[in-house]
C-alpha positions, -999 to 999 in steps of 0.1 A, spaced: 0 0 0 12 35 -7 18 57 23 -15 73 33 1 105 45 19 110 12 -13 103 -8 -32 130 12 -3 154 5 -3 146 -32 -41 150 -35 -41 183 -18 -13 195 -40 -30 184 -71 -62 201 -61 -43 234 -55 -25 231 -88 -56 222 -107 -74 252 -93 -45 274 -103 -44 259 -139 -82 263 -144 -82 299 -134 -49 310 -148 -50 334 -177 -19 340 -197 -3 335 -231 6 298 -234 31 303 -261 67 306 -254 89 327 -276 116 300 -277 93 278 -297 69 305 -308 38 293 -327 35 300 -363 7 289 -388 28 259 -398 40 250 -363 25 219 -346 13 232 -313 12 197 -299 50 193 -300 65 190 -266 102 196 -256 121 194 -224 155 204 -211 176 197 -180 194 220 -156 226 225 -177 211 253 -198 237 279 -188 264 264 -210 248 266 -245 234 302 -246 200 287 -254 179 259 -240 192 225 -251 158 212 -261 150 175 -266 118 164 -282 96 143 -259 94 107 -271 60 99 -286 72 71 -308 58 36 -305 93 20 -303 103 9 -268 68 13 -252 74 -20 -234 105 -8 -217 88 9 -187 112 -3 -160 133 28 -152 163 6 -147 163 -6 -183 153 26 -202 188 32 -214 205 -1 -209 198 -38 -200 233 -42 -186 222 -45 -149 220 -74 -124 189 -73 -103 171 -93 -76 143 -104 -99 117 -77 -91 112 -42 -104 125 -16 -79 149 -39 -62 187 -32 -57 207 -33 -89 244 -35 -100 258 -23 -133 275 -51 -152 297 -29 -174 309 -2 -151 333 17 -174 346 44 -168 341 41 -129 336 79 -127 321 95 -97 313 132 -90 340 152 -73 335 160 -36 320 142 -7 299 111 -16 285 87 10 286 57 -13 255 35 -13 238 38 -48 220 5 -53 186 22 -56 197 53 -75 182 42 -107 147 43 -91 150 78 -77 141 111 -93 174 130 -91 180 166 -97 202 161 -128 174 141 -145 145 164 -137 128 175 -170 116 210 -175 90 210 -203 84 236 -230 49 234 -243 24 254 -264 -7 237 -250 -13 220 -217 5 186 -218 -6 156 -198 8 121 -200 -7 91 -183 8 56 -180 -7 25 -164 9 -9 -165 -3 -42 -150 21 -71 -147 22 -106 -134 19 -113 -96 -2 -81 -92 26 -58 -103 12 -23 -109 28 8 -123 13 43 -126 27 76 -138 12 110 -145 31 139 -160 17 174 -165 31 208 -178 14 241 -184 23 277 -191 5 296 -163 13 332 -172 34 345 -201 68 329 -197 60 311 -164 56 273 -166 49 248 -139 46 211 -140 49 179 -121 58 142 -125 44 115 -103 53 79 -104 43 50 -82 47 12 -85 40 -18 -63 52 -53 -70 47 -82 -45 71 -104 -64 69 -142 -69 86 -151 -36 80 -145 1 89 -110 14 99 -97 -20 75 -68 -23 88 -35 -36 68 -3 -31 80 31 -44 68 66 -49 86 94 -68 74 129 -73 87 163 -84 72 197 -92 90 222 -114 88 259 -122 105 279 -148 105 315 -159 124 333 -187 123 370 -196 111 379 -231 146 387 -243 160 356 -226 185 376 -207 174 362 -174 160 328 -165 153 308 -134 143 271 -129 134 253 -97 122 219 -85 111 202 -54 114 164 -53 103 135 -30 114 99 -32 100 71 -10 112 34 -12 99 6 10 113 -28 -1 110 -60 18 143 -79 19 141 -118 19 179 -124 17 173 -148 -13 160 -183 -12 175 -208 12 179 -238 -11 187 -230 -48 181 -267 -58 144 -264 -50 142 -238 -78 168 -251 -102 152 -286 -102 117 -270 -102 107 -291 -72 81 -265 -61 61 -246 -87 44 -224 -61 72 -199 -55 55 -186 -24 62 -218 -6 100 -218 -11 117 -208 21 137 -175 22 165 -163 45 148 -133 60 112 -130 72 110 -95 86 136 -73 70 128 -40 53 149 -14 35 135 22 34 148 52 16 132 87 22 145 117 3 135 153 -1 153 179 -22 150 214 -35 169 230 -63 170 265 -79 192 280 -106 193 315 -120 213 329 -150 219 364 -162 235 374 -195 260 402 -188 257 415 -224 223 428 -236 212 411 -268 182 428 -285 159 407 -306 149 411 -342 112 421 -347 110 396 -375 116 365 -356 130 351 -323 166 349 -334 191 368 -312 205 398 -330 240 406 -317 257 439 -323 294 442 -325 303 445 -288 324 428 -263 308 395 -251 308 395 -213 293 360 -210 267 345 -188 266 343 -150 246 317 -131 240 307 -95 225 275 -82 214 263 -48 205 227 -39 194 211 -7 190 173 -4 183 151 26 183 113 23 175 89 51 183 52 47 168 27 72 174 -10 75 149 -28 99 149 -65 109 127 -79 137 148 -111 139 186 -104 139 193 -139 152 179 -156 121 214 -170 113 217 -148 82 243 -125 97 277 -134 111 278 -107 137 253 -88 160 270 -58 175 242 -37 191 208 -54 196 199 -91 193 162 -83 194 157 -56 168 178 -41 140 172 -4 134 201 9 114 198 45 101 219 67 79 210 104 74 229 123 47 223 161 41 239 179 12 238 217 7 254 230 -25 260 265 -37 276 270 -72 286 301 -91 293 296 -128 306 319 -156 306 310 -192 307 325 -227 278 304 -242 289 279 -268 267 293 -296 276 326 -313 252 349 -332 253 326 -363 241 297 -342 275 280 -346 299 268 -320 324 294 -308 360 289 -316 368 288 -279 341 283 -253 351 286 -216 333 277 -184 346 284 -149 328 276 -117 333 271 -81 311 248 -59 307 250 -21 296 216 -8 284 212 28 276 177 39 264 162 72 264 124 78 247 109 108 251 72 116 237 60 150 250 85 175 279 98 153 276 129 133 302 142 109 304 176 91 323 183 58 328 217 41 345 216 6 352 240 -22 355 226 -57 368 248 -85 363 235 -120 371 246 -156 357 234 -189 371 243 -223 356 236 -258 378 243 -288 361 243 -322 386 255 -348 364 243 -377 331 226 -381 343 190 -382 366 191 -351 356 196 -315 378 193 -284 363 193 -249 383 193 -217 374 193 -181 393 196 -148 384 200 -112 400 200 -78 387 195 -42 397 216 -13 387 207 22 380 178 46 377 142 36 383 146 -2 411 172 1 433 169 -29 410 148 -51 410 158 -88 400 146 -122 410 155 -158 389 145 -188 393 152 -225 373 143 -256 382 149 -292 358 144 -321 367 145 -358 342 142 -386 355 124 -416 343 147 -444 318 175 -442 290 177 -417 264 169 -444 283 142 -463 308 122 -443 321 88 -435 314 90 -398 330 105 -367 361 94 -349 362 100 -311 392 99 -288 388 103 -250 410 103 -220 405 103 -182 427 106 -152 410 105 -118 426 106 -83 399 103 -56 393 92 -21 370 61 -18 335 69 -9 328 74 29 309 42 33 340 21 24 359 37 54 333 43 81 302 24 89 283 13 120 253 -9 120 238 -38 140 255 -65 118 284 -46 102 309 -20 113 343 -8 103 365 23 108 395 24 86 414 45 61 423 37 25 446 52 -1 432 73 -28 420 54 -59 435 63 -92 422 56 -127 440 63 -160 419 55 -190 418 61 -227 395 51 -255 386 52 -292 352 51 -308 338 53 -344 303 65 -350 284 63 -383 247 70 -385 232 47 -359 262 24 -354 289 30 -328 318 8 -319 348 14 -297 371 3 -269 384 17 -236 414 7 -217 419 15 -180 446 12 -154 432 11 -119 452 14 -87 441 10 -50 407 -4 -60 383 -7 -31 356 -34 -30 336 -56 -6 351 -90 0 334 -123 5 325 -113 41 309 -81 27 337 -60 44 357 -33 25 391 -42 13 416 -24 -9 436 -40 -37 469 -21 -37 483 -34 -70 475 -18 -103 454 -38 -127 440 -34 -162 404 -33 -175 395 -35 -212 360 -27 -224 349 -30 -260 314 -24 -273 291 -22 -303 258 -3 -303 238 -6 -335 204 1 -351 200 -15 -385 170 -11 -408 161 -39 -432 129 -32 -450 103 -29 -422 125 -48 -397 148 -31 -373 177 -47 -354 186 -27 -323 214 -40 -301 240 -34 -274 270 -57 -271 300 -55 -249 331 -76 -243 352 -69 -212 381 -84 -194 399 -77 -161 436 -84 -161 458 -93 -131 432 -96 -103 398 -110 -93 390 -80 -71 367 -69 -99 344 -96 -113 324 -90 -145 309 -111 -172 331 -113 -202 303 -109 -227 269 -90 -224 244 -86 -252 210 -73 -257 192 -74 -291 157 -63 -300 142 -72 -334 109 -57 -344 86 -52 -374 67 -20 -379 35 -17 -401 12 12 -406 -25 4 -406 -58 20 -416 -42 47 -437 -16 54 -411 -42 60 -384 -26 32 -363 8 15 -361 15 -22 -352 49 -33 -340 55 -69 -329 90 -79 -318 113 -99 -296 141 -90 -272 170 -113 -263 194 -107 -234 225 -128 -225 256 -125 -203 283 -151 -200 289 -171 -168 310 -156 -140 312 -155 -102 286 -128 -98 284 -106 -67 261 -115 -39 238 -90 -22 238 -79 15 205 -63 24 218 -48 57 242 -25 39 223 -24 5 255 -34 -12 269 -61 -35 299 -81 -24 322 -109 -37 313 -146 -35 333 -176 -47 307 -204 -45 283 -199 -74 287 -192 -111 257 -174 -126 249 -163 -162 252 -183 -195 214 -180 -198 193 -164 -226 163 -143 -216 136 -138 -242 106 -115 -243 80 -112 -270 59 -81 -273 34 -62 -295 33 -24 -294 3 -6 -309 -2 31 -314 -36 47 -322 -33 84 -325 -19 96 -292 -24 63 -273 4 37 -271 -4 2 -259 18 -28 -254 13 -65 -245 44 -84 -235 50 -120 -226 83 -116 -207 108 -144 -202 86 -168 -222 114 -193 -226 116 -200 -188 93 -230 -192 115 -249 -216 151 -237 -211 157 -250 -175 157 -230 -142 192 -215 -141 181 -179 -144 199 -159 -117 214 -125 -121 224 -124 -84 231 -156 -64 200 -170 -45 177 -145 -62 159 -161 -91 146 -139 -119 109 -137 -127 92 -166 -144 73 -161 -176 44 -136 -173 21 -113 -192 23 -76 -189 0 -49 -203 6 -12 -205 -12 19 -217 3 54 -223 -19 83 -234 -9 119 -242 -34 148 -239 -30 183 -253 -56 208 -243 
């Protein structure tokens, strides 16, 4: 069940917003995408919070295509290269972790649920002509339900507000496997008519309440299919729960230091010959996340140690982050809408963090200066470089340097593809969790050397095909060992990652795939499957004079066998294990997507091969993946 208090809050908020929308009077058009007689007023665009760099909003068209309608799980929207516990919303681990980058500055270090959280950098700010509403409802096997509603409206002139609400509940096939999550954010944006000043803001809420069963007790009951009723199979934990509660607020302003009058004929900026003073922006972010692990039976035998209370586990972690950032840049587009020869960006971030674990509270204050340079000497060559350095407290002396060079072979209109070279050097302290933690079943207080990563890569991109490789040298790698305790591997080792991403059209068929081969040389501190592949094949046919579209297809996913990491619910973390090989199994889904005007419908029979290919389908030891099951989904867009 969804939290009753949050539902009351949401309903009250929606009532207030609805009243405001119904009585608001203003011009819905926005001059950035000003309506003309030939302009489709139902087009919808969005941008993220990085608008200060480009000199204009970096707009992306909202996806209304039929393709991918069945990929509703937030974890798999961009990639299938994740290991999961077999239920939507559960903890996940990336199977192809290149390039191991993490943001500079203090970071607590537990991220297994991040893909199911609305985060500030992924919040979408919509640009619409008419009111825009998007509704999604999905019903899956074992009473899985998924609901999402998105809304955006121009309230008054250049003021736009909107919200995105998502909730899903999945009991799972096994005992104590239920996942229950709520995500919500509300946005506001305002830009002056001449675009000299703009401000965006959001307030977000994330709530996760997942039961943790510790996996099944006897894998053979599943692998030999001795019990078809999965609810009867015994699990390791009967009363454990992981909860995540997060609230955040963000606001960013920008101001162009040079006045740019507009032409009366259109919305194009008209720049006079004058010194460009650039753009100044300021952002503020507050984020508070509380992670709780509760278990009413610590003496179940699942844990090796009990340090605090043998009757009840009530572990709690409270992390507060307050960020202030000032940024100056000369926007990358000049008056001819072309990249500048040299675009600079300089910023400084103040990061204040508070970590509370049990009775211990730590405070961190850091300053992080950073510089970005884009060099564009001619249209087919672009060089980007980034560098930052951390001053203060735990991450004192951390830094990273990144560079990316892209060269088009030929002209922009007629070419033989793009060659991309990239490089990275990173020198950073391990995340706080790997040095300091205290809970009822795990605790440590240690200090590790800074980790260093030196990496370089090559890629070739032509139309919708991209292939490349990346090589890394990693030193002082920190990981969780077979006892789920942090360790550091103090010898340098190599990591090679090669990949191929492709979309090939053959008549009305499309083959869309992601493939990767990777190898770790010189250690088993990092364990990854050698090969991962995901391929979707589908056929698209227009029906009823293009009034409807039909798209049947099949998705195949495979990774080779390896000693996959186990999962420890008490710390929400993945750790090494030596006893079980997982993988070497092919997952197959068949689906049919249908689009009728603005409605998109899908019907999917997921993992349909589970009934005839054996029962070896684990992505994480002791956590079987879902059996075959039907799923139905509906997505509907409204413009009014």
